[in-house]
mmCIF file of the N, C-alpha and C atoms, coordinates in Angstrom:
data_MODEL
# 
_entry.id   MODEL 
# 
loop_
_atom_site.group_PDB 
_atom_site.id 
_atom_site.type_symbol 
_atom_site.label_atom_id 
_atom_site.label_alt_id 
_atom_site.label_comp_id 
_atom_site.label_asym_id 
_atom_site.label_entity_id 
_atom_site.label_seq_id 
_atom_site.pdbx_PDB_ins_code 
_atom_site.Cartn_x 
_atom_site.Cartn_y 
_atom_site.Cartn_z 
_atom_site.occupancy 
_atom_site.B_iso_or_equiv 
_atom_site.pdbx_formal_charge 
_atom_site.auth_seq_id 
_atom_site.auth_comp_id 
_atom_site.auth_asym_id 
_atom_site.auth_atom_id 
_atom_site.pdbx_PDB_model_num 
ATOM 1   N N  . MET A 1 1  ? 0.837   -1.210 0.000   1.00 0.00 ? 1  MET A N  1 
ATOM 2   C CA . MET A 1 1  ? 0.000   0.000  0.000   1.00 0.00 ? 1  MET A CA 1 
ATOM 3   C C  . MET A 1 1  ? 0.866   1.253  0.000   1.00 0.00 ? 1  MET A C  1 
ATOM 4   N N  . GLN A 1 2  ? 1.943   1.199  0.772   1.00 0.00 ? 2  GLN A N  1 
ATOM 5   C CA . GLN A 1 2  ? 2.782   2.403  0.861   1.00 0.00 ? 2  GLN A CA 1 
ATOM 6   C C  . GLN A 1 2  ? 3.374   2.741  -0.501  1.00 0.00 ? 2  GLN A C  1 
ATOM 7   N N  . THR A 1 3  ? 3.811   1.728  -1.210  1.00 0.00 ? 3  THR A N  1 
ATOM 8   C CA . THR A 1 3  ? 4.478   1.996  -2.484  1.00 0.00 ? 3  THR A CA 1 
ATOM 9   C C  . THR A 1 3  ? 3.507   2.665  -3.454  1.00 0.00 ? 3  THR A C  1 
ATOM 10  N N  . THR A 1 4  ? 2.258   2.160  -3.530  1.00 0.00 ? 4  THR A N  1 
ATOM 11  C CA . THR A 1 4  ? 1.306   2.733  -4.486  1.00 0.00 ? 4  THR A CA 1 
ATOM 12  C C  . THR A 1 4  ? 1.006   4.182  -4.133  1.00 0.00 ? 4  THR A C  1 
ATOM 13  N N  . THR A 1 5  ? 0.763   4.460  -2.843  1.00 0.00 ? 5  THR A N  1 
ATOM 14  C CA . THR A 1 5  ? 0.432   5.842  -2.464  1.00 0.00 ? 5  THR A CA 1 
ATOM 15  C C  . THR A 1 5  ? 1.627   6.757  -2.719  1.00 0.00 ? 5  THR A C  1 
ATOM 16  N N  . GLU A 1 6  ? 2.819   6.247  -2.437  1.00 0.00 ? 6  GLU A N  1 
ATOM 17  C CA . GLU A 1 6  ? 4.007   7.079  -2.663  1.00 0.00 ? 6  GLU A CA 1 
ATOM 18  C C  . GLU A 1 6  ? 4.169   7.395  -4.142  1.00 0.00 ? 6  GLU A C  1 
ATOM 19  N N  . THR A 1 7  ? 3.997   6.403  -4.987  1.00 0.00 ? 7  THR A N  1 
ATOM 20  C CA . THR A 1 7  ? 4.161   6.651  -6.424  1.00 0.00 ? 7  THR A CA 1 
ATOM 21  C C  . THR A 1 7  ? 3.091   7.625  -6.898  1.00 0.00 ? 7  THR A C  1 
ATOM 22  N N  . ALA A 1 8  ? 1.870   7.494  -6.390  1.00 0.00 ? 8  ALA A N  1 
ATOM 23  C CA . ALA A 1 8  ? 0.802   8.407  -6.794  1.00 0.00 ? 8  ALA A CA 1 
ATOM 24  C C  . ALA A 1 8  ? 1.171   9.834  -6.404  1.00 0.00 ? 8  ALA A C  1 
ATOM 25  N N  . LEU A 1 9  ? 1.677   10.000 -5.181  1.00 0.00 ? 9  LEU A N  1 
ATOM 26  C CA . LEU A 1 9  ? 2.073   11.336 -4.741  1.00 0.00 ? 9  LEU A CA 1 
ATOM 27  C C  . LEU A 1 9  ? 3.194   11.862 -5.614  1.00 0.00 ? 9  LEU A C  1 
ATOM 28  N N  . GLN A 1 10 ? 4.152   11.031 -5.948  1.00 0.00 ? 10 GLN A N  1 
ATOM 29  C CA . GLN A 1 10 ? 5.254   11.463 -6.810  1.00 0.00 ? 10 GLN A CA 1 
ATOM 30  C C  . GLN A 1 10 ? 4.714   11.908 -8.160  1.00 0.00 ? 10 GLN A C  1 
ATOM 31  N N  . ASP A 1 11 ? 3.798   11.134 -8.720  1.00 0.00 ? 11 ASP A N  1 
ATOM 32  C CA . ASP A 1 11 ? 3.226   11.492 -10.020 1.00 0.00 ? 11 ASP A CA 1 
ATOM 33  C C  . ASP A 1 11 ? 2.564   12.860 -9.938  1.00 0.00 ? 11 ASP A C  1 
ATOM 34  N N  . GLU A 1 12 ? 1.777   13.066 -8.888  1.00 0.00 ? 12 GLU A N  1 
ATOM 35  C CA . GLU A 1 12 ? 1.091   14.354 -8.743  1.00 0.00 ? 12 GLU A CA 1 
ATOM 36  C C  . GLU A 1 12 ? 2.103   15.489 -8.651  1.00 0.00 ? 12 GLU A C  1 
ATOM 37  N N  . ASN A 1 13 ? 3.144   15.283 -7.825  1.00 0.00 ? 13 ASN A N  1 
ATOM 38  C CA . ASN A 1 13 ? 4.150   16.327 -7.673  1.00 0.00 ? 13 ASN A CA 1 
ATOM 39  C C  . ASN A 1 13 ? 4.815   16.627 -9.014  1.00 0.00 ? 13 ASN A C  1 
ATOM 40  N N  . GLU A 1 14 ? 5.120   15.609 -9.764  1.00 0.00 ? 14 GLU A N  1 
ATOM 41  C CA . GLU A 1 14 ? 5.755   15.815 -11.069 1.00 0.00 ? 14 GLU A CA 1 
ATOM 42  C C  . GLU A 1 14 ? 4.812   16.567 -12.001 1.00 0.00 ? 14 GLU A C  1 
ATOM 43  N N  . ALA A 1 15 ? 3.541   16.223 -11.938 1.00 0.00 ? 15 ALA A N  1 
ATOM 44  C CA . ALA A 1 15 ? 2.582   16.848 -12.843 1.00 0.00 ? 15 ALA A CA 1 
ATOM 45  C C  . ALA A 1 15 ? 2.420   18.329 -12.514 1.00 0.00 ? 15 ALA A C  1 
ATOM 46  N N  . PHE A 1 16 ? 2.365   18.650 -11.217 1.00 0.00 ? 16 PHE A N  1 
ATOM 47  C CA . PHE A 1 16 ? 2.133   20.046 -10.832 1.00 0.00 ? 16 PHE A CA 1 
ATOM 48  C C  . PHE A 1 16 ? 3.416   20.872 -10.841 1.00 0.00 ? 16 PHE A C  1 
ATOM 49  N N  . ALA A 1 17 ? 4.577   20.199 -10.888 1.00 0.00 ? 17 ALA A N  1 
ATOM 50  C CA . ALA A 1 17 ? 5.839   20.950 -10.911 1.00 0.00 ? 17 ALA A CA 1 
ATOM 51  C C  . ALA A 1 17 ? 5.944   21.724 -12.218 1.00 0.00 ? 17 ALA A C  1 
ATOM 52  N N  . PRO A 1 18 ? 6.535   22.930 -12.192 1.00 0.00 ? 18 PRO A N  1 
ATOM 53  C CA . PRO A 1 18 ? 6.646   23.726 -13.423 1.00 0.00 ? 18 PRO A CA 1 
ATOM 54  C C  . PRO A 1 18 ? 7.574   23.052 -14.428 1.00 0.00 ? 18 PRO A C  1 
ATOM 55  N N  . GLN A 1 19 ? 7.026   22.699 -15.589 1.00 0.00 ? 19 GLN A N  1 
ATOM 56  C CA . GLN A 1 19 ? 7.844   22.066 -16.626 1.00 0.00 ? 19 GLN A CA 1 
ATOM 57  C C  . GLN A 1 19 ? 7.765   22.913 -17.894 1.00 0.00 ? 19 GLN A C  1 
ATOM 58  N N  . PRO A 1 20 ? 8.815   23.639 -18.241 1.00 0.00 ? 20 PRO A N  1 
ATOM 59  C CA . PRO A 1 20 ? 8.771   24.517 -19.403 1.00 0.00 ? 20 PRO A CA 1 
ATOM 60  C C  . PRO A 1 20 ? 8.605   23.748 -20.712 1.00 0.00 ? 20 PRO A C  1 
ATOM 61  N N  . GLN A 1 21 ? 9.097   22.508 -20.742 1.00 0.00 ? 21 GLN A N  1 
ATOM 62  C CA . GLN A 1 21 ? 9.032   21.766 -22.004 1.00 0.00 ? 21 GLN A CA 1 
ATOM 63  C C  . GLN A 1 21 ? 7.584   21.400 -22.353 1.00 0.00 ? 21 GLN A C  1 
ATOM 64  N N  . SER A 1 22 ? 6.827   20.908 -21.349 1.00 0.00 ? 22 SER A N  1 
ATOM 65  C CA . SER A 1 22 ? 5.450   20.480 -21.639 1.00 0.00 ? 22 SER A CA 1 
ATOM 66  C C  . SER A 1 22 ? 4.476   21.233 -20.721 1.00 0.00 ? 22 SER A C  1 
ATOM 67  N N  . PRO A 1 23 ? 3.948   22.375 -21.143 1.00 0.00 ? 23 PRO A N  1 
ATOM 68  C CA . PRO A 1 23 ? 3.021   23.139 -20.292 1.00 0.00 ? 23 PRO A CA 1 
ATOM 69  C C  . PRO A 1 23 ? 1.675   22.448 -20.122 1.00 0.00 ? 23 PRO A C  1 
ATOM 70  N N  . GLN A 1 24 ? 1.324   21.518 -21.000 1.00 0.00 ? 24 GLN A N  1 
ATOM 71  C CA . GLN A 1 24 ? 0.009   20.874 -20.928 1.00 0.00 ? 24 GLN A CA 1 
ATOM 72  C C  . GLN A 1 24 ? -0.041  19.788 -19.855 1.00 0.00 ? 24 GLN A C  1 
ATOM 73  N N  . SER A 1 25 ? 1.122   19.376 -19.336 1.00 0.00 ? 25 SER A N  1 
ATOM 74  C CA . SER A 1 25 ? 1.141   18.257 -18.392 1.00 0.00 ? 25 SER A CA 1 
ATOM 75  C C  . SER A 1 25 ? 0.264   18.550 -17.172 1.00 0.00 ? 25 SER A C  1 
ATOM 76  N N  . ALA A 1 26 ? 0.219   19.792 -16.729 1.00 0.00 ? 26 ALA A N  1 
ATOM 77  C CA . ALA A 1 26 ? -0.582  20.129 -15.549 1.00 0.00 ? 26 ALA A CA 1 
ATOM 78  C C  . ALA A 1 26 ? -2.068  19.932 -15.851 1.00 0.00 ? 26 ALA A C  1 
ATOM 79  N N  . SER A 1 27 ? -2.496  20.312 -17.040 1.00 0.00 ? 27 SER A N  1 
ATOM 80  C CA . SER A 1 27 ? -3.914  20.192 -17.372 1.00 0.00 ? 27 SER A CA 1 
ATOM 81  C C  . SER A 1 27 ? -4.296  18.730 -17.588 1.00 0.00 ? 27 SER A C  1 
ATOM 82  N N  . LEU A 1 28 ? -3.329  17.910 -17.985 1.00 0.00 ? 28 LEU A N  1 
ATOM 83  C CA . LEU A 1 28 ? -3.632  16.499 -18.228 1.00 0.00 ? 28 LEU A CA 1 
ATOM 84  C C  . LEU A 1 28 ? -3.630  15.681 -16.933 1.00 0.00 ? 28 LEU A C  1 
ATOM 85  N N  . SER A 1 29 ? -3.059  16.223 -15.844 1.00 0.00 ? 29 SER A N  1 
ATOM 86  C CA . SER A 1 29 ? -2.899  15.430 -14.622 1.00 0.00 ? 29 SER A CA 1 
ATOM 87  C C  . SER A 1 29 ? -4.224  14.923 -14.049 1.00 0.00 ? 29 SER A C  1 
ATOM 88  N N  . PRO A 1 30 ? -5.316  15.718 -13.973 1.00 0.00 ? 30 PRO A N  1 
ATOM 89  C CA . PRO A 1 30 ? -6.557  15.135 -13.426 1.00 0.00 ? 30 PRO A CA 1 
ATOM 90  C C  . PRO A 1 30 ? -7.175  14.163 -14.419 1.00 0.00 ? 30 PRO A C  1 
ATOM 91  N N  . PRO A 1 31 ? -7.339  12.884 -14.060 1.00 0.00 ? 31 PRO A N  1 
ATOM 92  C CA . PRO A 1 31 ? -7.886  11.910 -15.008 1.00 0.00 ? 31 PRO A CA 1 
ATOM 93  C C  . PRO A 1 31 ? -9.382  12.119 -15.223 1.00 0.00 ? 31 PRO A C  1 
ATOM 94  N N  . PRO A 1 32 ? -9.854  12.123 -16.460 1.00 0.00 ? 32 PRO A N  1 
ATOM 95  C CA . PRO A 1 32 ? -11.296 12.277 -16.714 1.00 0.00 ? 32 PRO A CA 1 
ATOM 96  C C  . PRO A 1 32 ? -12.056 11.025 -16.309 1.00 0.00 ? 32 PRO A C  1 
ATOM 97  N N  . SER A 1 33 ? -13.287 11.180 -15.893 1.00 0.00 ? 33 SER A N  1 
ATOM 98  C CA . SER A 1 33 ? -14.071 10.010 -15.462 1.00 0.00 ? 33 SER A CA 1 
ATOM 99  C C  . SER A 1 33 ? -14.310 9.117  -16.675 1.00 0.00 ? 33 SER A C  1 
ATOM 100 N N  . PRO A 1 34 ? -13.874 7.888  -16.639 1.00 0.00 ? 34 PRO A N  1 
ATOM 101 C CA . PRO A 1 34 ? -13.921 7.031  -17.831 1.00 0.00 ? 34 PRO A CA 1 
ATOM 102 C C  . PRO A 1 34 ? -15.312 6.678  -18.344 1.00 0.00 ? 34 PRO A C  1 
ATOM 103 N N  . PRO A 1 35 ? -16.324 6.441  -17.502 1.00 0.00 ? 35 PRO A N  1 
ATOM 104 C CA . PRO A 1 35 ? -17.600 5.976  -18.071 1.00 0.00 ? 35 PRO A CA 1 
ATOM 105 C C  . PRO A 1 35 ? -18.344 7.029  -18.881 1.00 0.00 ? 35 PRO A C  1 
ATOM 106 N N  . ARG A 1 36 ? -18.130 8.299  -18.607 1.00 0.00 ? 36 ARG A N  1 
ATOM 107 C CA . ARG A 1 36 ? -18.955 9.315  -19.271 1.00 0.00 ? 36 ARG A CA 1 
ATOM 108 C C  . ARG A 1 36 ? -18.614 9.533  -20.748 1.00 0.00 ? 36 ARG A C  1 
ATOM 109 N N  . PRO A 1 37 ? -17.350 9.730  -21.119 1.00 0.00 ? 37 PRO A N  1 
ATOM 110 C CA . PRO A 1 37 ? -17.058 10.032 -22.520 1.00 0.00 ? 37 PRO A CA 1 
ATOM 111 C C  . PRO A 1 37 ? -17.605 9.020  -23.523 1.00 0.00 ? 37 PRO A C  1 
ATOM 112 N N  . PRO A 1 38 ? -17.434 7.699  -23.301 1.00 0.00 ? 38 PRO A N  1 
ATOM 113 C CA . PRO A 1 38 ? -17.975 6.763  -24.292 1.00 0.00 ? 38 PRO A CA 1 
ATOM 114 C C  . PRO A 1 38 ? -19.488 6.871  -24.446 1.00 0.00 ? 38 PRO A C  1 
ATOM 115 N N  . GLN A 1 39 ? -20.192 7.101  -23.346 1.00 0.00 ? 39 GLN A N  1 
ATOM 116 C CA . GLN A 1 39 ? -21.653 7.254  -23.448 1.00 0.00 ? 39 GLN A CA 1 
ATOM 117 C C  . GLN A 1 39 ? -21.995 8.444  -24.332 1.00 0.00 ? 39 GLN A C  1 
ATOM 118 N N  . LEU A 1 40 ? -21.308 9.553  -24.118 1.00 0.00 ? 40 LEU A N  1 
ATOM 119 C CA . LEU A 1 40 ? -21.583 10.740 -24.925 1.00 0.00 ? 40 LEU A CA 1 
ATOM 120 C C  . LEU A 1 40 ? -21.310 10.442 -26.393 1.00 0.00 ? 40 LEU A C  1 
ATOM 121 N N  . GLN A 1 41 ? -20.212 9.760  -26.665 1.00 0.00 ? 41 GLN A N  1 
ATOM 122 C CA . GLN A 1 41 ? -19.886 9.435  -28.051 1.00 0.00 ? 41 GLN A CA 1 
ATOM 123 C C  . GLN A 1 41 ? -20.976 8.563  -28.648 1.00 0.00 ? 41 GLN A C  1 
ATOM 124 N N  . GLN A 1 42 ? -21.448 7.585  -27.882 1.00 0.00 ? 42 GLN A N  1 
ATOM 125 C CA . GLN A 1 42 ? -22.505 6.708  -28.385 1.00 0.00 ? 42 GLN A CA 1 
ATOM 126 C C  . GLN A 1 42 ? -23.756 7.522  -28.695 1.00 0.00 ? 42 GLN A C  1 
ATOM 127 N N  . GLN A 1 43 ? -24.112 8.435  -27.793 1.00 0.00 ? 43 GLN A N  1 
ATOM 128 C CA . GLN A 1 43 ? -25.306 9.252  -28.024 1.00 0.00 ? 43 GLN A CA 1 
ATOM 129 C C  . GLN A 1 43 ? -25.143 10.064 -29.305 1.00 0.00 ? 43 GLN A C  1 
ATOM 130 N N  . GLN A 1 44 ? -23.978 10.655 -29.491 1.00 0.00 ? 44 GLN A N  1 
ATOM 131 C CA . GLN A 1 44 ? -23.758 11.453 -30.694 1.00 0.00 ? 44 GLN A CA 1 
ATOM 132 C C  . GLN A 1 44 ? -23.867 10.575 -31.931 1.00 0.00 ? 44 GLN A C  1 
ATOM 133 N N  . LYS A 1 45 ? -23.288 9.375  -31.866 1.00 0.00 ? 45 LYS A N  1 
ATOM 134 C CA . LYS A 1 45 ? -23.376 8.471  -33.012 1.00 0.00 ? 45 LYS A CA 1 
ATOM 135 C C  . LYS A 1 45 ? -24.824 8.128  -33.292 1.00 0.00 ? 45 LYS A C  1 
ATOM 136 N N  . GLN A 1 46 ? -25.576 7.833  -32.233 1.00 0.00 ? 46 GLN A N  1 
ATOM 137 C CA . GLN A 1 46 ? -26.987 7.492  -32.421 1.00 0.00 ? 46 GLN A CA 1 
ATOM 138 C C  . GLN A 1 46 ? -27.733 8.647  -33.077 1.00 0.00 ? 46 GLN A C  1 
ATOM 139 N N  . LYS A 1 47 ? -27.469 9.865  -32.610 1.00 0.00 ? 47 LYS A N  1 
ATOM 140 C CA . LYS A 1 47 ? -28.141 11.024 -33.203 1.00 0.00 ? 47 LYS A CA 1 
ATOM 141 C C  . LYS A 1 47 ? -27.806 11.123 -34.686 1.00 0.00 ? 47 LYS A C  1 
ATOM 142 N N  . GLN A 1 48 ? -26.550 10.950 -35.027 1.00 0.00 ? 48 GLN A N  1 
ATOM 143 C CA . GLN A 1 48 ? -26.143 11.031 -36.424 1.00 0.00 ? 48 GLN A CA 1 
ATOM 144 C C  . GLN A 1 48 ? -26.859 9.968  -37.241 1.00 0.00 ? 48 GLN A C  1 
ATOM 145 N N  . GLN A 1 49 ? -26.912 8.749  -36.706 1.00 0.00 ? 49 GLN A N  1 
ATOM 146 C CA . GLN A 1 49 ? -27.587 7.670  -37.419 1.00 0.00 ? 49 GLN A CA 1 
ATOM 147 C C  . GLN A 1 49 ? -29.057 8.000  -37.614 1.00 0.00 ? 49 GLN A C  1 
ATOM 148 N N  . GLN A 1 50 ? -29.691 8.517  -36.574 1.00 0.00 ? 50 GLN A N  1 
ATOM 149 C CA . GLN A 1 50 ? -31.108 8.869  -36.679 1.00 0.00 ? 50 GLN A CA 1 
ATOM 150 C C  . GLN A 1 50 ? -31.316 9.925  -37.761 1.00 0.00 ? 50 GLN A C  1 
ATOM 151 N N  . GLN A 1 51 ? -30.474 10.935 -37.777 1.00 0.00 ? 51 GLN A N  1 
ATOM 152 C CA . GLN A 1 51 ? -30.604 11.986 -38.785 1.00 0.00 ? 51 GLN A CA 1 
ATOM 153 C C  . GLN A 1 51 ? -30.447 11.390 -40.185 1.00 0.00 ? 51 GLN A C  1 
ATOM 154 N N  . GLN A 1 52 ? -29.461 10.526 -40.347 1.00 0.00 ? 52 GLN A N  1 
ATOM 155 C CA . GLN A 1 52 ? -29.252 9.909  -41.653 1.00 0.00 ? 52 GLN A CA 1 
ATOM 156 C C  . GLN A 1 52 ? -30.474 9.092  -42.050 1.00 0.00 ? 52 GLN A C  1 
ATOM 157 N N  . GLN A 1 53 ? -31.011 8.326  -41.115 1.00 0.00 ? 53 GLN A N  1 
ATOM 158 C CA . GLN A 1 53 ? -32.190 7.509  -41.411 1.00 0.00 ? 53 GLN A CA 1 
ATOM 159 C C  . GLN A 1 53 ? -33.361 8.404  -41.815 1.00 0.00 ? 53 GLN A C  1 
ATOM 160 N N  . GLN A 1 54 ? -33.559 9.487  -41.078 1.00 0.00 ? 54 GLN A N  1 
ATOM 161 C CA . GLN A 1 54 ? -34.659 10.390 -41.404 1.00 0.00 ? 54 GLN A CA 1 
ATOM 162 C C  . GLN A 1 54 ? -34.479 10.960 -42.816 1.00 0.00 ? 54 GLN A C  1 
ATOM 163 N N  . GLN A 1 55 ? -33.279 11.362 -43.144 1.00 0.00 ? 55 GLN A N  1 
ATOM 164 C CA . GLN A 1 55 ? -33.031 11.907 -44.478 1.00 0.00 ? 55 GLN A CA 1 
ATOM 165 C C  . GLN A 1 55 ? -33.343 10.855 -45.540 1.00 0.00 ? 55 GLN A C  1 
ATOM 166 N N  . GLN A 1 56 ? -32.909 9.623  -45.308 1.00 0.00 ? 56 GLN A N  1 
ATOM 167 C CA . GLN A 1 56 ? -33.166 8.562  -46.274 1.00 0.00 ? 56 GLN A CA 1 
ATOM 168 C C  . GLN A 1 56 ? -34.672 8.343  -46.421 1.00 0.00 ? 56 GLN A C  1 
ATOM 169 N N  . GLN A 1 57 ? -35.380 8.320  -45.304 1.00 0.00 ? 57 GLN A N  1 
ATOM 170 C CA . GLN A 1 57 ? -36.827 8.125  -45.365 1.00 0.00 ? 57 GLN A CA 1 
ATOM 171 C C  . GLN A 1 57 ? -37.488 9.241  -46.158 1.00 0.00 ? 57 GLN A C  1 
ATOM 172 N N  . GLN A 1 58 ? -37.078 10.470 -45.909 1.00 0.00 ? 58 GLN A N  1 
ATOM 173 C CA . GLN A 1 58 ? -37.659 11.593 -46.630 1.00 0.00 ? 58 GLN A CA 1 
ATOM 174 C C  . GLN A 1 58 ? -37.404 11.442 -48.131 1.00 0.00 ? 58 GLN A C  1 
ATOM 175 N N  . GLN A 1 59 ? -36.212 11.060 -48.499 1.00 0.00 ? 59 GLN A N  1 
ATOM 176 C CA . GLN A 1 59 ? -35.897 10.885 -49.913 1.00 0.00 ? 59 GLN A CA 1 
ATOM 177 C C  . GLN A 1 59 ? -36.774 9.800  -50.522 1.00 0.00 ? 59 GLN A C  1 
ATOM 178 N N  . GLN A 1 60 ? -36.939 8.702  -49.794 1.00 0.00 ? 60 GLN A N  1 
ATOM 179 C CA . GLN A 1 60 ? -37.774 7.614  -50.297 1.00 0.00 ? 60 GLN A CA 1 
ATOM 180 C C  . GLN A 1 60 ? -39.213 8.094  -50.485 1.00 0.00 ? 60 GLN A C  1 
ATOM 181 N N  . GLN A 1 61 ? -39.726 8.844  -49.514 1.00 0.00 ? 61 GLN A N  1 
ATOM 182 C CA . GLN A 1 61 ? -41.096 9.340  -49.616 1.00 0.00 ? 61 GLN A CA 1 
ATOM 183 C C  . GLN A 1 61 ? -41.239 10.242 -50.844 1.00 0.00 ? 61 GLN A C  1 
ATOM 184 N N  . GLN A 1 62 ? -40.264 11.110 -51.060 1.00 0.00 ? 62 GLN A N  1 
ATOM 185 C CA . GLN A 1 62 ? -40.335 12.000 -52.222 1.00 0.00 ? 62 GLN A CA 1 
ATOM 186 C C  . GLN A 1 62 ? -40.353 11.187 -53.510 1.00 0.00 ? 62 GLN A C  1 
ATOM 187 N N  . GLN A 1 63 ? -39.533 10.163 -53.577 1.00 0.00 ? 63 GLN A N  1 
ATOM 188 C CA . GLN A 1 63 ? -39.501 9.322  -54.774 1.00 0.00 ? 63 GLN A CA 1 
ATOM 189 C C  . GLN A 1 63 ? -40.866 8.661  -54.986 1.00 0.00 ? 63 GLN A C  1 
ATOM 190 N N  . GLN A 1 64 ? -41.455 8.167  -53.915 1.00 0.00 ? 64 GLN A N  1 
ATOM 191 C CA . GLN A 1 64 ? -42.757 7.523  -54.023 1.00 0.00 ? 64 GLN A CA 1 
ATOM 192 C C  . GLN A 1 64 ? -43.787 8.520  -54.545 1.00 0.00 ? 64 GLN A C  1 
ATOM 193 N N  . LYS A 1 65 ? -43.762 9.738  -54.031 1.00 0.00 ? 65 LYS A N  1 
ATOM 194 C CA . LYS A 1 65 ? -44.719 10.754 -54.485 1.00 0.00 ? 65 LYS A CA 1 
ATOM 195 C C  . LYS A 1 65 ? -44.549 11.013 -55.976 1.00 0.00 ? 65 LYS A C  1 
ATOM 196 N N  . GLN A 1 66 ? -43.315 11.111 -56.407 1.00 0.00 ? 66 GLN A N  1 
ATOM 197 C CA . GLN A 1 66 ? -43.062 11.366 -57.823 1.00 0.00 ? 66 GLN A CA 1 
ATOM 198 C C  . GLN A 1 66 ? -43.628 10.227 -58.668 1.00 0.00 ? 66 GLN A C  1 
ATOM 199 N N  . GLN A 1 67 ? -43.413 9.005  -58.232 1.00 0.00 ? 67 GLN A N  1 
ATOM 200 C CA . GLN A 1 67 ? -43.922 7.855  -58.976 1.00 0.00 ? 67 GLN A CA 1 
ATOM 201 C C  . GLN A 1 67 ? -45.452 7.912  -59.047 1.00 0.00 ? 67 GLN A C  1 
ATOM 202 N N  . GLN A 1 68 ? -46.092 8.226  -57.932 1.00 0.00 ? 68 GLN A N  1 
ATOM 203 C CA . GLN A 1 68 ? -47.556 8.304  -57.916 1.00 0.00 ? 68 GLN A CA 1 
ATOM 204 C C  . GLN A 1 68 ? -48.034 9.377  -58.902 1.00 0.00 ? 68 GLN A C  1 
ATOM 205 N N  . GLN A 1 69 ? -47.397 10.518 -58.906 1.00 0.00 ? 69 GLN A N  1 
ATOM 206 C CA . GLN A 1 69 ? -47.798 11.587 -59.815 1.00 0.00 ? 69 GLN A CA 1 
ATOM 207 C C  . GLN A 1 69 ? -47.673 11.122 -61.265 1.00 0.00 ? 69 GLN A C  1 
ATOM 208 N N  . GLN A 1 70 ? -46.603 10.448 -61.589 1.00 0.00 ? 70 GLN A N  1 
ATOM 209 C CA . GLN A 1 70 ? -46.409 9.961  -62.953 1.00 0.00 ? 70 GLN A CA 1 
ATOM 210 C C  . GLN A 1 70 ? -47.517 8.986  -63.323 1.00 0.00 ? 70 GLN A C  1 
ATOM 211 N N  . GLN A 1 71 ? -47.854 8.100  -62.398 1.00 0.00 ? 71 GLN A N  1 
ATOM 212 C CA . GLN A 1 71 ? -48.908 7.127  -62.669 1.00 0.00 ? 71 GLN A CA 1 
ATOM 213 C C  . GLN A 1 71 ? -50.235 7.849  -62.923 1.00 0.00 ? 71 GLN A C  1 
ATOM 214 N N  . GLN A 1 72 ? -50.537 8.842  -62.102 1.00 0.00 ? 72 GLN A N  1 
ATOM 215 C CA . GLN A 1 72 ? -51.785 9.585  -62.270 1.00 0.00 ? 72 GLN A CA 1 
ATOM 216 C C  . GLN A 1 72 ? -51.813 10.259 -63.640 1.00 0.00 ? 72 GLN A C  1 
ATOM 217 N N  . GLN A 1 73 ? -50.723 10.852 -64.048 1.00 0.00 ? 73 GLN A N  1 
ATOM 218 C CA . GLN A 1 73 ? -50.670 11.521 -65.349 1.00 0.00 ? 73 GLN A CA 1 
ATOM 219 C C  . GLN A 1 73 ? -50.924 10.516 -66.469 1.00 0.00 ? 73 GLN A C  1 
ATOM 220 N N  . GLN A 1 74 ? -50.320 9.360  -66.361 1.00 0.00 ? 74 GLN A N  1 
ATOM 221 C CA . GLN A 1 74 ? -50.512 8.335  -67.384 1.00 0.00 ? 74 GLN A CA 1 
ATOM 222 C C  . GLN A 1 74 ? -51.983 7.919  -67.438 1.00 0.00 ? 74 GLN A C  1 
ATOM 223 N N  . GLN A 1 75 ? -52.595 7.718  -66.274 1.00 0.00 ? 75 GLN A N  1 
ATOM 224 C CA . GLN A 1 75 ? -53.995 7.311  -66.231 1.00 0.00 ? 75 GLN A CA 1 
ATOM 225 C C  . GLN A 1 75 ? -54.865 8.381  -66.901 1.00 0.00 ? 75 GLN A C  1 
ATOM 226 N N  . GLN A 1 76 ? -54.595 9.633  -66.595 1.00 0.00 ? 76 GLN A N  1 
ATOM 227 C CA . GLN A 1 76 ? -55.404 10.707 -67.184 1.00 0.00 ? 76 GLN A CA 1 
ATOM 228 C C  . GLN A 1 76 ? -55.272 10.694 -68.708 1.00 0.00 ? 76 GLN A C  1 
ATOM 229 N N  . GLN A 1 77 ? -54.072 10.490 -69.185 1.00 0.00 ? 77 GLN A N  1 
ATOM 230 C CA . GLN A 1 77 ? -53.863 10.460 -70.635 1.00 0.00 ? 77 GLN A CA 1 
ATOM 231 C C  . GLN A 1 77 ? -54.615 9.288  -71.248 1.00 0.00 ? 77 GLN A C  1 
ATOM 232 N N  . GLN A 1 78 ? -54.588 8.161  -70.559 1.00 0.00 ? 78 GLN A N  1 
ATOM 233 C CA . GLN A 1 78 ? -55.280 6.982  -71.086 1.00 0.00 ? 78 GLN A CA 1 
ATOM 234 C C  . GLN A 1 78 ? -56.791 7.246  -71.130 1.00 0.00 ? 78 GLN A C  1 
ATOM 235 N N  . GLN A 1 79 ? -57.318 7.883  -70.085 1.00 0.00 ? 79 GLN A N  1 
ATOM 236 C CA . GLN A 1 79 ? -58.745 8.165  -70.043 1.00 0.00 ? 79 GLN A CA 1 
ATOM 237 C C  . GLN A 1 79 ? -59.138 9.062  -71.212 1.00 0.00 ? 79 GLN A C  1 
ATOM 238 N N  . LYS A 1 80 ? -58.307 10.041 -71.509 1.00 0.00 ? 80 LYS A N  1 
ATOM 239 C CA . LYS A 1 80 ? -58.632 10.938 -72.627 1.00 0.00 ? 80 LYS A CA 1 
ATOM 240 C C  . LYS A 1 80 ? -58.694 10.128 -73.918 1.00 0.00 ? 80 LYS A C  1 
# 
């Protein structure tokens, strides 16, 4: 137990010590909570997929409408 706590303290001290070569080391020292980022990424992916699906559905609906209009025009011509 002592060794782990000592190494952790050393790491913290090194991270907070002024290092001209790598100024970002201090900002990187606090570890981000691991479970949250992947969930957010998944949500964003899901949203993107949903948007893509909606766009595809809209395109399909428009195509169907166009086909129906063409059929109606043909029927009218035949009736004449």
